[in-house]
C-alpha positions as CSV (number, residue, x, y, z in Angstrom):
1,X,9.2,19.8,-5.6
2,X,10.1,22.0,-2.6
3,X,8.4,21.4,0.8
4,X,9.2,24.8,2.2
5,X,5.6,26.0,1.7
6,X,3.0,25.0,4.3
7,X,-0.1,25.1,2.0
8,X,-1.8,21.9,0.8
9,X,-0.3,20.4,-2.4
10,X,-2.2,17.8,-4.5
11,X,-0.1,15.3,-6.4
12,X,-1.4,12.9,-9.1
13,X,0.6,9.8,-9.7
14,X,-0.4,7.0,-12.2
15,X,1.2,3.7,-11.4
16,X,1.0,0.4,-13.3
17,X,2.3,-1.8,-10.5
18,X,0.8,-4.7,-8.7
19,X,0.0,-3.2,-5.3
20,X,-1.4,-5.6,-2.7
21,X,-2.3,-4.2,0.7
22,X,-0.1,-1.2,0.1
23,X,0.6,1.3,2.8
24,X,1.8,4.2,0.7
25,X,1.1,6.6,3.6
26,X,3.8,4.7,5.4
27,X,6.4,5.4,2.7
28,X,6.1,9.2,2.4
29,X,9.3,11.0,3.3
30,X,9.0,13.5,6.2
31,X,12.4,15.3,6.0
32,X,12.4,18.8,7.5
33,X,8.8,19.7,6.7
34,X,7.4,22.6,8.7
35,X,4.7,21.7,11.2
36,X,1.3,21.8,9.5
37,X,2.6,21.0,6.0
38,X,0.2,18.6,4.2
39,X,1.0,16.3,1.3
40,X,-1.7,14.6,-0.8
41,X,-1.2,11.7,-3.2
42,X,-3.7,10.0,-5.5
43,X,-2.6,6.8,-7.1
44,X,-4.4,4.8,-9.8
45,X,-3.6,1.2,-10.6
46,X,-4.5,-0.7,-13.8
47,X,-3.2,-4.2,-14.4
48,X,-4.1,-6.8,-17.0
49,X,-3.0,-10.4,-16.6
50,X,-3.3,-12.5,-19.7
51,X,-5.2,-15.8,-19.5
52,X,-3.3,-18.7,-18.0
53,X,-4.0,-22.4,-18.1
54,X,-5.3,-24.1,-15.0
55,X,-3.8,-27.5,-14.2
56,X,-7.3,-28.9,-13.4
57,X,-8.7,-27.6,-16.7
58,X,-9.8,-24.3,-18.2
59,X,-8.1,-20.9,-17.9
60,X,-8.2,-17.7,-15.9
61,X,-7.4,-14.1,-16.5
62,X,-7.4,-11.1,-14.2
63,X,-7.9,-7.3,-14.5
64,X,-7.2,-5.2,-11.5
65,X,-8.4,-1.6,-11.1
66,X,-7.7,0.5,-8.1
67,X,-7.4,3.9,-6.6
68,X,-5.7,5.1,-3.4
69,X,-5.7,8.4,-1.6
70,X,-2.9,9.3,0.9
71,X,-2.6,12.3,3.2
72,X,0.5,13.1,5.3
73,X,0.6,16.0,7.8
74,X,3.8,17.1,9.4
75,X,3.8,17.6,13.2
76,X,7.3,19.2,13.2
77,X,10.5,17.9,14.6
78,X,10.7,15.1,12.0
79,X,7.3,13.7,13.1
80,X,4.3,13.1,10.9
81,X,1.0,11.4,10.9
82,X,-0.9,10.1,7.8
83,X,-3.8,8.1,6.6
84,X,-4.5,6.1,3.5
85,X,-7.7,4.8,1.9
86,X,-7.4,2.2,-0.9
87,X,-10.0,0.5,-3.1
88,X,-9.4,-2.1,-5.7
89,X,-11.5,-4.5,-7.8
90,X,-10.1,-7.7,-9.1
91,X,-12.1,-8.8,-12.1
92,X,-11.6,-12.6,-12.8
93,X,-12.5,-14.2,-16.1
94,X,-12.7,-18.0,-16.2
95,X,-12.9,-19.9,-19.4
96,X,-12.9,-23.4,-20.8
97,X,-15.4,-26.3,-20.8
98,X,-13.9,-28.4,-18.0
99,X,-12.3,-28.1,-14.6
100,X,-12.2,-24.9,-12.6
101,X,-12.6,-22.8,-15.7
102,X,-16.1,-24.2,-16.3
103,X,-17.2,-23.6,-12.7
104,X,-16.4,-19.9,-12.7
105,X,-16.0,-20.0,-8.8
106,X,-15.9,-16.2,-8.4
107,X,-16.2,-13.0,-10.4
108,X,-15.2,-9.6,-9.0
109,X,-13.3,-9.4,-5.7
110,X,-13.6,-6.0,-4.0
111,X,-11.0,-4.8,-1.5
112,X,-11.3,-1.7,0.7
113,X,-8.4,-0.8,3.0
114,X,-7.8,2.0,5.6
115,X,-4.4,2.7,7.2
116,X,-2.9,5.2,9.5
117,X,0.8,5.9,9.9
118,X,3.1,7.7,12.4
119,X,6.7,8.6,11.9
120,X,9.0,9.7,14.8
121,X,12.7,10.3,15.5
122,X,15.0,8.1,17.6
123,X,18.1,10.2,18.1
124,X,19.9,12.2,15.4
125,X,19.9,9.8,12.4
126,X,17.4,7.1,13.4
127,X,13.6,7.2,13.0
128,X,10.8,4.7,13.2
129,X,7.5,4.3,11.3
130,X,4.4,2.4,12.3
131,X,1.3,1.8,10.2
132,X,-1.7,-0.2,11.4
133,X,-4.1,-1.3,8.6
134,X,-7.5,-2.8,8.4
135,X,-9.2,-4.1,5.2
136,X,-12.0,-6.2,3.9
137,X,-11.7,-8.2,0.7
138,X,-14.3,-10.4,-0.9
139,X,-17.1,-10.7,-3.4
140,X,-20.2,-8.4,-2.9
141,X,-22.1,-11.4,-1.4
142,X,-19.3,-12.2,1.1
143,X,-19.8,-11.6,4.8
144,X,-17.9,-8.5,6.0
145,X,-16.6,-10.3,9.2
146,X,-15.3,-13.2,7.1
147,X,-13.4,-10.9,4.7
148,X,-11.8,-8.8,7.4
149,X,-7.9,-8.5,7.6
150,X,-5.9,-6.4,10.0
151,X,-2.3,-5.9,11.0
152,X,0.5,-3.4,11.1
153,X,3.9,-2.6,9.6
154,X,6.8,-1.3,11.7
155,X,10.2,-0.1,10.4
156,X,13.4,1.5,11.8
157,X,15.5,3.5,9.4
158,X,18.8,5.4,9.5
159,X,19.6,8.5,7.4
160,X,23.2,8.2,6.2
161,X,23.0,11.5,4.2
162,X,20.5,13.6,2.4
163,X,20.2,11.1,-0.5
164,X,20.3,7.7,1.3
165,X,18.2,6.2,4.0
166,X,18.2,2.5,4.8
167,X,16.3,0.4,7.3
168,X,14.7,-2.9,8.4
169,X,11.1,-3.6,9.1
170,X,8.4,-6.2,9.6
171,X,4.7,-6.6,9.0
172,X,2.1,-8.9,10.5
173,X,-1.4,-9.4,9.2
174,X,-4.2,-11.7,10.3
175,X,-7.5,-12.6,8.6
176,X,-8.9,-14.9,6.0
177,X,-8.1,-17.8,8.3
178,X,-4.4,-17.2,8.4
179,X,-1.7,-15.0,10.0
180,X,1.2,-13.9,7.9
181,X,4.4,-12.2,9.0
182,X,7.2,-10.9,6.8
183,X,10.4,-8.9,7.0
184,X,11.4,-6.2,4.6
185,X,14.3,-3.8,3.7
186,X,13.4,-0.1,3.5
187,X,15.4,2.0,1.0
188,X,15.1,5.6,0.0
189,X,17.8,6.6,-2.4
190,X,17.9,9.8,-4.5
191,X,20.6,8.5,-6.8
192,X,20.3,11.4,-9.2
193,X,18.7,14.9,-9.2
194,X,15.0,14.7,-9.8
195,X,14.7,10.9,-9.0
């Protein structure tokens, strides 16, 4: 798909992947897009996890359904800003006559996330990306303030050529009574035409 045109382009992608707290707007390539170019992406998620035995008794299964919309707008000069809105529902099914399975401690967990992202250049080959995110995750009866999570992802990448970009990043998220930080490796590799 060529990015030489500045009109809006919708893209529909169906993924069957386990996406937790994804920041897809953060991963969109900017390249040499003209200022004002907009890219849209709509992602659907469907996952079924077969029933698994619980050590304390009973079993549990999970179905996850989700939808995410991402928008990226080029600001020119290898800079871009984007936003992403993500909703998912985790439908838990507990079974068995004893232990946790018999208690059915929760049913459907709803998660709504909002992220913004910014990409800028650091010299000729280097760029950086930052994406703050806020989300709420809980059952419909859960308190909004108790289910709130927030944080950010930051990465620095180097473009080695038109087909390979590598980098390092880190994320930190707080909420649900804990703070988590994690490093990651960023890879964008067009190893064959069309991939």
